[in-house]
C-alpha positions in Angstrom: 107.0 55.6 126.3 108.6 58.0 124.9 108.3 61.4 126.2 109.4 65.2 125.2 110.3 67.2 128.1 110.0 71.3 128.1 112.8 72.7 130.1 112.4 76.3 130.8 115.9 78.2 131.1 115.4 80.9 133.9 115.3 84.3 133.5 118.3 85.3 134.7 121.0 82.1 134.0 124.0 83.0 135.5 126.9 81.6 137.3 124.6 81.6 140.6 121.8 79.5 139.1 124.3 76.6 137.3 124.0 73.9 139.7 120.7 74.1 139.7 119.9 74.2 136.6 122.7 71.3 135.7 120.4 69.0 138.4 117.6 69.6 136.7 119.0 69.2 133.2 121.0 66.0 134.1 117.8 64.4 135.8 116.2 64.9 132.1 119.1 63.0 130.9 119.1 60.4 133.1 115.0 59.9 132.8 114.7 56.1 130.8 111.3 57.8 129.9 112.7 61.3 128.6 113.6 61.2 124.7 113.1 64.6 123.3 113.9 67.7 125.1 112.8 71.0 124.6 114.9 73.8 126.0 112.4 76.7 126.0 114.5 80.2 126.5 111.9 82.8 125.6 112.2 84.6 128.7 116.0 84.3 129.0 116.7 88.1 130.2 120.5 87.5 131.1 122.9 85.2 130.3 126.5 84.8 131.4 129.6 82.6 130.5 128.7 80.2 132.6 125.2 79.4 131.5 126.4 79.6 127.9 128.8 77.0 128.6 126.4 74.5 131.1 124.1 74.7 128.0 127.0 73.9 125.7 127.8 70.7 127.8 124.4 69.6 128.3 123.7 70.0 124.5 126.5 67.6 123.5 125.8 65.0 126.4 122.5 65.0 125.6 123.9 63.2 122.2 125.6 61.1 124.1 122.4 59.8 126.1 120.8 59.7 122.5 118.7 62.5 123.5 117.3 64.9 121.0 117.7 68.8 121.9 115.4 71.8 120.7 115.2 75.4 121.2 112.0 76.9 122.0 111.5 80.7 121.3 115.1 81.7 122.2 115.1 85.3 122.9 117.2 88.0 121.5 119.6 88.3 124.9 120.0 84.2 124.5 120.5 84.6 120.4 122.8 87.5 121.2 125.0 86.4 123.8 125.7 83.0 122.2 126.8 84.9 119.1 129.2 87.5 120.7 130.6 83.8 122.5 130.6 82.4 119.4 128.4 79.1 120.2 125.3 80.0 117.9 126.1 77.1 115.7 127.4 74.5 118.5 124.3 75.4 120.3 122.3 74.7 117.2 120.1 77.5 118.1 118.0 77.7 114.8 117.0 74.4 116.0 113.9 75.8 117.3 109.9 74.5 118.0 106.7 76.2 118.3 
């Protein structure tokens, strides 16, 4: 049975939170039940390059696991930081759901 899983990106997502977020996201990738992952970025108030790098790596790895990834309500901070680092398109931040 396929399942949609929603993952809430922390309000503060920096290198300090990267290991914990990595482990949680990796668990979603390895789950056979999860077919689609929604990344809820609505509460993100601070994100650094390490956080964006991890999300980019996750987004690319999810495709190898045949998992779809969509965004829910990315915050302005998330959108702005991704644009500054030039990864908005690679993260497909325009692929959002409600």
